[in-house]
C-alpha positions in Angstrom: 116.9 126.4 110.8 117.9 124.2 113.8 117.8 120.4 113.5 114.7 120.5 116.0 112.9 122.9 113.5 113.9 120.5 110.6 112.4 117.5 112.5 109.2 119.5 113.2 109.1 120.6 109.6 109.6 117.0 108.4 106.6 115.9 110.7 104.4 118.7 109.6 105.1 117.7 105.9 104.1 114.3 106.5 100.9 115.5 108.3 100.2 117.6 105.3 100.6 114.9 102.8 98.3 112.6 105.1 95.6 115.2 105.2 95.6 115.8 101.4 95.3 112.0 100.8 92.2 111.9 103.3 90.6 114.9 101.6 91.0 113.5 98.2 88.3 110.7 99.2 90.1 108.2 96.8 90.6 105.1 98.9 92.8 103.3 96.3 95.1 106.2 95.7 95.4 106.8 99.3 96.4 103.2 100.0 98.9 103.2 97.1 100.4 106.4 98.3 100.6 105.4 101.9 102.6 102.2 100.8 104.9 104.3 98.8 105.3 106.6 101.7 106.5 103.9 103.8 109.1 102.9 101.3 110.3 106.3 100.9 110.2 107.5 104.5 114.0 107.6 104.8 114.4 109.8 101.7 111.6 112.2 103.1 113.5 112.6 106.4 116.8 113.0 104.7 115.3 115.7 102.3 114.2 117.7 105.2 117.8 118.2 106.4 119.4 119.2 103.0 120.5 122.8 103.3 117.7 125.1 101.8 115.3 122.3 101.1 112.7 123.5 103.5 113.0 127.1 102.0 112.3 125.6 98.5 109.5 123.2 99.5 107.5 125.6 101.8 106.4 127.7 98.9 105.6 124.7 96.8 103.4 123.4 99.7 101.7 126.8 99.9 100.9 126.6 96.3 99.4 123.2 96.7 97.3 124.3 99.7 96.2 127.4 97.9 95.0 125.5 95.0 93.1 123.0 97.1 91.5 125.9 99.1 90.4 127.5 95.9 88.8 124.5 94.6 91.2 124.3 91.6 92.1 120.6 91.0 94.1 121.5 87.9 96.2 124.0 89.7 96.7 121.6 92.6 97.8 119.0 90.2 100.3 121.4 88.4 101.7 122.5 91.7 102.0 118.9 93.0 103.7 117.9 89.8 106.3 120.8 90.1 106.7 119.9 93.9 107.4 116.3 93.0 109.7 117.2 90.0 111.9 119.2 92.4 111.9 116.3 94.9 113.0 114.0 92.0 115.8 116.3 91.0 117.2 116.7 94.5 117.3 112.9 95.1 119.0 112.3 91.7 121.5 115.0 92.7 121.9 113.4 96.2 122.8 109.9 94.9 
């Protein structure tokens, strides 16, 4: 992936997160997540440029999307937790 692709991937990732927050219809959670996202923006962008991270997170995103489309909140929650656990692991290793 080129750096242009990675920048685009990072933007698409942010858009996916925004749309999921909107679809949730949970105003309080949306506001909280948007504040946290603003604080972690530098980490999100940095993660996109780690070698192999896009290839790892893309299938995780697909699992989240598939669960949402299937109307399966339990599967969406599990997929999201797994995705976030991977992010936490990568951030810990990078620090």
